[in-house]
C-alpha positions in Angstrom: 55.5 82.7 22.4 53.7 83.0 25.9 51.0 80.5 26.7 48.1 82.2 28.1 46.1 80.3 30.9 42.4 81.2 30.7 40.7 80.4 33.9 37.0 79.4 34.2 34.7 77.3 32.1 33.9 77.7 28.4 30.4 78.8 27.6 28.4 76.1 25.9 27.6 76.9 22.5 23.9 76.3 21.4 23.4 74.3 18.3 21.0 75.6 15.8 18.2 73.5 15.0 18.1 72.9 11.4 14.8 72.9 9.6 13.7 70.0 7.7 11.2 70.3 5.2 8.3 68.0 5.5 8.4 65.3 3.2 5.8 65.4 0.2 3.3 62.7 -0.4 4.4 60.2 -2.8 1.0 60.4 -4.6 -1.5 63.1 -4.9 -4.1 61.3 -2.5 -3.8 58.6 -0.1 -4.0 54.9 -1.4 -2.7 52.1 0.7 -1.0 50.4 -2.4 -0.7 53.3 -4.8 2.3 54.2 -7.3 0.5 56.3 -9.8 -2.9 57.6 -10.0 -4.1 55.9 -13.2 -1.9 52.8 -13.0 -3.0 49.1 -12.5 -1.1 49.3 -9.2 -3.7 51.7 -7.6 -4.7 50.0 -4.6 -6.5 51.7 -1.8 -7.4 49.9 1.3 -10.4 48.4 0.0 -8.6 47.2 -3.2 -6.2 45.5 -0.8 -8.8 42.6 -0.9 -8.4 42.0 -4.6 -7.1 38.7 -5.8 -4.1 40.0 -7.3 -2.8 40.8 -3.9 -3.2 37.3 -2.4 0.1 36.3 -0.7 1.8 33.1 -1.7 2.3 30.2 0.7 5.8 29.5 0.9 7.7 26.3 0.7 10.5 26.6 3.0 12.2 23.9 4.7 11.7 23.9 8.5 14.6 24.3 10.8 14.1 22.9 14.5 14.0 25.8 16.9 13.3 25.2 20.3 10.6 27.3 22.2 11.3 28.8 25.7 10.9 25.9 28.0 11.2 25.0 31.7 14.8 23.4 30.8 16.2 26.7 29.4 15.0 28.5 32.5 16.5 26.1 34.6 19.6 26.5 32.8 19.3 30.2 33.1 19.1 30.1 36.8 22.5 28.5 37.0 24.1 31.6 35.7 25.3 34.1 38.5 23.6 37.2 38.5 22.8 40.3 40.7 20.1 39.7 43.3 16.7 41.1 42.6 14.8 42.1 39.4 17.7 44.7 38.5 19.9 41.9 37.2 21.1 42.7 33.9 20.7 38.9 33.4 19.8 36.8 30.1 16.4 36.7 28.8 15.7 33.4 27.2 14.2 35.7 24.3 15.3 34.6 20.9 15.4 38.0 19.4 15.9 38.6 15.7 18.9 39.0 13.6 17.3 41.8 11.9 16.3 44.2 14.5 15.6 47.7 15.2 18.3 48.9 17.7 20.2 52.0 19.1 22.9 52.5 21.5 22.0 56.1 22.2 20.0 56.7 25.3 19.8 59.6 27.6 19.8 57.5 30.5 21.7 54.2 31.0 19.6 51.6 33.0 22.0 51.6 35.7 21.3 55.1 36.6 18.2 54.1 39.0 18.5 50.7 40.9 14.7 50.8 41.5 13.0 48.4 39.2 10.1 50.2 37.1 7.9 47.3 38.5 8.3 49.0 42.0 7.3 52.4 40.9 4.1 54.3 40.4 4.0 56.4 37.5 1.3 58.2 35.6 1.6 60.3 32.4 0.2 63.7 31.9 -3.3 62.6 31.3 -3.4 60.6 34.6 -3.1 57.1 32.8 -0.8 54.5 34.6 -1.2 51.7 32.1 2.5 51.5 31.1 5.8 50.4 32.7 8.8 52.4 31.8 12.1 53.4 33.2 11.1 57.2 33.8 8.0 58.6 32.1 9.5 62.1 32.8 12.1 61.5 30.0 9.2 61.7 27.6 10.4 65.0 26.0 13.9 63.7 25.1 12.2 60.6 23.5 9.8 63.0 21.6 13.0 64.8 20.1 14.5 61.4 19.0 11.2 60.2 17.4 10.9 63.5 15.5 14.5 63.0 14.1 13.7 59.6 13.0 10.5 60.7 11.2 12.6 62.9 9.0 14.3 59.7 7.4 11.0 57.5 7.4 9.1 59.6 4.6 7.3 56.5 3.5 5.6 56.0 6.7 5.0 59.4 7.3 3.2 59.6 3.8 1.3 56.6 4.6 0.1 58.2 7.7 -1.0 61.2 6.1 -2.9 59.6 3.4 -4.8 57.5 6.1 -6.0 60.2 8.0 -9.5 59.8 6.8 -9.8 56.1 5.8 -8.3 54.6 9.0 -7.7 51.2 7.4 -6.7 49.6 11.0 -9.9 50.9 12.8 -11.0 48.0 15.0 -7.4 46.6 15.0 -6.0 45.7 18.5 -2.3 45.0 17.8 -0.1 43.7 20.5 3.6 44.2 19.5 7.0 42.9 20.9 9.9 44.5 18.8 12.7 46.6 19.9 11.6 49.9 21.3 13.6 52.7 19.6 12.8 56.0 18.0 12.4 54.1 14.5 9.8 51.5 16.0 7.9 54.4 17.8 7.3 56.0 14.3 6.0 52.8 13.2 3.9 52.4 16.4 2.5 55.9 16.2 1.7 55.4 12.4 -0.5 52.2 13.3 -2.3 54.3 15.7 -2.9 57.0 13.2 -4.3 54.3 10.8 -6.8 53.6 13.4 -5.4 50.7 15.4 -5.2 50.4 19.4 -1.7 49.2 20.3 0.0 47.7 23.3 3.9 47.1 23.1 6.7 45.4 24.9 10.4 44.8 24.1 11.7 41.7 22.4 15.2 42.1 23.8 16.4 43.4 27.3 19.1 45.6 26.1 17.7 47.5 23.1 15.1 49.5 24.6 15.6 53.3 24.4 14.1 54.4 27.9 13.4 57.9 26.7 11.4 56.8 23.6 9.5 54.3 25.8 8.6 57.5 28.0 7.3 59.4 24.9 5.1 56.6 23.9 3.8 56.2 27.3 3.3 59.9 27.6 1.1 59.7 24.2 -1.2 57.1 25.7 0.4 54.0 24.1 0.7 51.3 26.9 4.4 50.5 26.7 6.0 47.9 29.0 9.8 47.9 28.5 13.1 49.2 29.9 16.7 48.8 29.0 18.2 46.0 31.3 15.1 43.8 32.0 15.6 40.7 34.0 14.3 37.4 32.7 11.5 37.7 35.1 10.7 41.3 33.9 10.7 40.3 30.2 8.0 37.7 30.6 6.1 39.8 33.0 6.1 42.8 30.4 4.9 40.3 27.8 2.1 39.3 30.0 1.1 43.0 30.9 0.9 43.7 27.3 -1.5 40.8 26.6 -3.5 40.5 29.5 -5.3 43.8 29.7 -8.8 44.2 31.3 -11.4 44.8 29.0 -9.0 44.6 26.0 -8.2 41.7 23.7 -5.9 41.7 20.9 -6.9 40.6 17.4 -3.4 41.2 15.7 0.0 40.2 16.6 3.2 42.0 15.4 6.2 40.1 16.6 9.9 40.0 16.4 11.6 36.7 17.5 8.5 34.8 18.2 8.4 35.3 22.0 5.0 37.1 22.2 3.6 34.6 19.8 4.7 31.7 21.8 3.4 33.5 25.0 0.0 34.1 23.5 -0.2 30.6 22.1 0.5 29.0 25.5 -0.9 31.1 28.0 -3.8 32.6 26.0 -5.1 30.2 23.6 -8.5 31.6 23.2 -6.8 35.0 22.1 -4.5 33.2 19.7 -7.4 31.3 18.0 -9.4 34.6 17.5 -6.7 36.8 16.1 -7.0 37.9 12.6 -3.4 37.3 11.8 0.4 37.6 12.8 3.2 39.6 11.3 6.8 38.2 12.0 9.8 40.0 10.8 12.6 37.7 12.2 14.2 34.4 11.0 13.6 32.9 14.6 10.2 33.8 14.7 9.5 32.7 11.3 10.9 29.3 11.8 8.7 29.1 15.0 5.5 29.8 12.9 6.5 27.1 10.3 7.2 24.5 13.3 3.5 25.4 14.4 2.3 25.1 10.8 3.9 21.9 10.2 2.6 20.4 13.6 -1.1 21.7 12.4 -1.1 23.9 15.5 -1.0 27.3 13.4 -4.9 28.4 13.8 -4.2 31.9 12.4 -2.8 33.2 8.9 0.8 34.7 9.4 2.9 37.0 7.2 6.5 36.1 7.0 8.1 39.7 6.6 11.7 38.2 7.1 12.0 36.8 3.7 10.3 39.5 1.8 12.7 41.2 -0.7 12.7 44.7 1.1 13.7 42.8 4.2 16.2 40.6 3.1 18.0 42.9 0.6 18.0 46.2 2.3 17.5 45.6 6.2 19.5 42.4 6.7 22.4 43.3 4.1 22.7 46.9 4.8 22.3 47.2 8.4 25.2 45.0 9.0 27.2 46.6 6.6 26.5 50.2 7.5 26.8 49.7 11.4 29.9 47.5 11.7 32.4 50.3 11.6 30.4 52.2 14.0 30.2 49.2 16.4 33.8 48.6 16.4 34.5 52.1 17.2 32.0 52.3 20.0 32.7 49.0 21.5 36.4 48.6 21.0 38.0 51.2 19.0 40.2 48.7 17.4 41.1 47.5 14.0 41.3 43.7 13.2 43.7 42.1 10.9 42.5 38.6 10.8 38.7 37.9 10.8 36.4 35.1 10.7 32.8 35.5 9.8 30.5 32.3 10.8 27.6 32.4 8.0 27.5 34.1 4.6 23.8 35.0 4.4 22.7 38.5 4.1 23.9 39.6 7.2 27.3 38.0 6.8 27.7 39.6 3.4 27.2 42.9 5.1 29.8 42.2 7.9 32.3 41.0 5.4 32.0 43.9 3.3 32.4 46.2 6.0 35.4 44.5 7.4 37.1 44.1 3.9 36.7 47.8 3.5 38.4 48.3 6.8 41.3 46.4 5.6 40.9 43.3 7.4 41.7 39.9 6.1 38.4 38.0 6.1 37.7 34.3 5.9 34.1 32.9 6.2 32.6 29.5 7.6 29.5 27.9 5.9 27.2 24.8 5.9 25.5 25.6 2.6 27.5 25.0 -0.7 25.7 27.9 -2.6 26.5 30.5 0.1 30.1 29.1 0.2 30.5 29.4 -3.5 29.1 33.1 -3.4 31.8 33.8 -0.6 34.4 32.3 -2.9 33.3 34.5 -5.7 33.2 37.4 -3.7 36.9 36.9 -2.7 36.9 35.3 0.6 38.5 32.1 1.9 36.0 29.4 3.1 37.5 27.6 6.2 36.4 25.5 8.9 36.6 27.4 12.3 38.7 24.8 14.1 41.3 25.4 11.4 41.8 29.1 11.8 40.6 29.9 15.4 44.2 30.4 16.8 45.0 32.9 14.4 41.8 35.1 14.5 41.7 38.6 16.0 38.0 38.5 15.6 35.3 36.0 15.3 31.7 37.1 14.4 28.5 34.6 14.4 25.5 35.4 12.1 24.2 31.9 11.4 20.9 31.8 13.1 22.1 28.5 14.8 23.2 27.4 18.4 26.7 26.5 19.7 28.6 27.9 16.5 31.5 28.9 18.8 32.0 26.3 21.5 34.0 26.1 24.6 36.7 24.3 23.2 37.1 27.0 20.4 37.1 29.7 23.3 39.9 28.0 24.9 41.9 27.8 21.7 41.6 31.6 20.8 44.6 33.8 21.4 44.9 36.4 23.8 43.0 39.7 23.0 40.6 37.8 20.4 37.2 39.5 20.2 34.1 37.4 20.1 30.6 38.8 19.2 27.4 37.9 17.5 25.2 39.5 14.8 23.0 36.5 14.7 20.6 34.5 16.7 20.4 36.2 20.2 22.6 34.5 22.8 22.6 31.0 21.4 25.2 31.1 18.6 28.3 31.7 21.0 28.4 29.1 24.4 28.5 32.1 26.7 27.1 29.6 29.4 30.2 27.7 29.4 32.2 30.8 30.4 30.2 31.2 33.7 32.6 28.7 35.2 34.8 28.9 38.4 38.0 29.2 36.8 37.3 32.0 34.6 37.1 35.3 35.7 34.7 38.0 34.2 35.9 41.7 34.0 33.6 44.5 32.9 35.6 47.1 30.7 32.6 49.2 29.8 29.2 48.9 28.9 28.6 45.6 26.9 32.2 45.0 26.6 33.6 42.1 29.1 37.0 40.6 29.4 36.8 36.8 30.2 40.1 35.7 31.8 41.7 32.6 31.7 44.0 31.0 34.6 47.0 31.6 32.5 46.0 35.3 31.9 44.7 35.1 28.5 42.0 37.6 27.9 39.0 37.3 25.4 36.8 40.2 24.6 33.1 39.0 24.6 30.8 41.9 23.3 27.1 42.2 24.5 27.2 39.0 26.3 27.0 37.1 23.0 23.6 38.9 22.2 22.8 40.7 19.0 26.0 43.2 18.8 24.1 46.1 17.0 21.6 46.3 19.7 24.1 47.2 22.3 27.1 48.9 20.6 25.7 50.9 17.6 22.6 52.0 15.9 20.9 50.9 12.6 20.3 53.4 10.0 16.8 55.0 10.2 16.1 54.9 6.5 17.0 51.1 6.1 14.6 50.5 9.1 11.9 52.8 7.5 11.8 50.2 4.7 11.2 47.2 7.0 8.4 49.1 9.0 6.7 50.2 5.9 6.6 46.5 4.9 5.4 45.6 8.3 2.4 48.3 8.1 1.3 47.2 4.9 1.3 43.4 5.9 -0.9 44.4 9.0 -3.3 46.2 6.7 -3.5 43.3 4.1 -4.2 40.7 6.7 -6.7 42.8 8.9 -8.6 43.8 5.6 -8.6 40.6 3.7 -12.0 38.8 3.3 -12.4 35.6 5.3 -11.1 32.7 3.3 -8.4 34.4 1.5 -5.8 33.5 4.1 -5.8 30.0 5.5 -4.0 28.7 8.5 -0.6 28.9 7.1 2.4 31.2 6.7 2.5 33.5 3.7 5.1 35.5 1.9 4.1 39.2 0.9 3.5 39.5 -2.7 6.1 40.8 -5.1 3.8 43.7 -6.0 3.8 45.1 -2.3 7.8 44.8 -2.2 8.0 46.8 -5.2 5.4 49.1 -3.9 7.4 49.5 -0.6 10.6 50.3 -2.7 8.8 52.9 -4.7 8.0 54.9 -1.6 11.6 55.2 -0.8 12.9 56.2 -4.2 12.2 59.9 -3.9 14.8 60.0 -1.2 17.2 59.7 -3.7 15.5 61.8 -6.4 15.2 58.5 -8.4 13.4 58.3 -11.6 12.1 54.9 -13.0 12.2 54.2 -16.7 8.6 53.3 -17.9 8.1 50.5 -20.4 6.5 51.1 -23.7 3.4 49.3 -24.4 5.5 47.1 -27.0 8.2 46.7 -24.6 5.7 45.4 -21.9 4.0 42.9 -24.3 7.3 41.6 -25.5 8.2 40.8 -22.1 4.9 39.6 -21.0 4.6 42.2 -18.2 1.9 44.8 -16.8 3.5 48.3 -17.3 2.9 49.0 -13.8 4.4 45.7 -12.2 5.0 43.5 -10.8 8.1 43.4 -12.8 9.6 40.0 -11.3 7.7 36.7 -10.7 7.6 35.5 -7.1 10.1 33.1 -7.3 12.7 35.7 -8.5 15.7 36.4 -6.4 17.4 39.7 -6.6 
């Protein structure tokens, strides 16, 4: 058979745009907390102030988490980085374990060496109250936001119901989260509910530049771009908070850096705030520290420990994204893996790796989590016992120095080290910035650290939260957390004076159940209803809550 050589380029095939039907409202008319029209769970914005919805103060032990300080900054300055603001250096931001993220971006931060801080940009209305990589990318970002909206039907439903009521009218929200298409849906929902918002990024690698541009184009003051330096990171936070003629009265944070900055630099703003909503384990620990020290002068909502956050975001984002991460970052399978930490994130990692055929063991300090791991079929070990045999080491504990330099020295050639937990503190990356070791950038967010004998250890995302740099989190999973955040903001802002004291609160179980109910329609799920006799027998209200606040799913 004769081969035929065809000259010239093939014409690009245009992809047909799929029409997606607009998601129907879960209820016939807007109600901030409604499940059925005639149920006891009916709660419009005014009824959010009922005593039944008062959140319960949590009784959690306090772990010592250090704030960013001068010592941290001095340590940071020891690291070799590029000159100037364009350095992709480490921020001392303690971003969350459970974060909004995406590796997809139409333009990498390295495309233009000019710092956004050195540019003069305006949107189509002439406003320059923002700082993004390139506002001209707004059209691409808008497409990503519209795609994300299709899997965030609960937020869209809430947005439509609130068009008339504006439950956040008068709220001035300053936010510090990962700026992605999913977060943009949340931000634009808050604006639709009546809030004024100013936003920055909680992580220097996670911002989708085109999404930030789209938000800036619509008039939301955004200060973030992918690849910020440490100086950029804090500058962006300050620009969000320190705006002429504008003072925040609500804080939505992920990691606690924004809260810490306002507390330290703008104490008058902090004292006058109506409330704080925090979604990360790190930020929550910081709030408990302030509360224990008697320095928390505003009520705060602990979204991180809500059922909808723990059981969906923390667990499923790790499970769903792990395979995608490895394909994108390294394209390898791993026979022997150790996962440090068996919380919800660790469980998701182990589940995904086991499905890939890996032999997985875990490390744990908590006997209850360790027993869960054993019951799930995983061997519980000490890291020093297995470090030489491991092909992959994953940290997800929320602690620091989980993997030390001594353990890094003992790893075998080709071992991959990565973090699904507490920012860049879990792996002792700083110790690898030493003269005897050579760093070789293989691709974006993948580095080979080379020892004098030629051994190579593969470090992903420079020890930072892996899914932020090498994959994406499922939009539907993020919709659950974003809906919880929006309702927590509504609750705190509309709560009558005196309902919430200067403490950290968990969301009430009824709110968790409501958030879950909003997402059931995506699966065409139909709940079984209790009869009056059954409800009386169980001692329950027919419309919930169906579990007490102490119940753990």
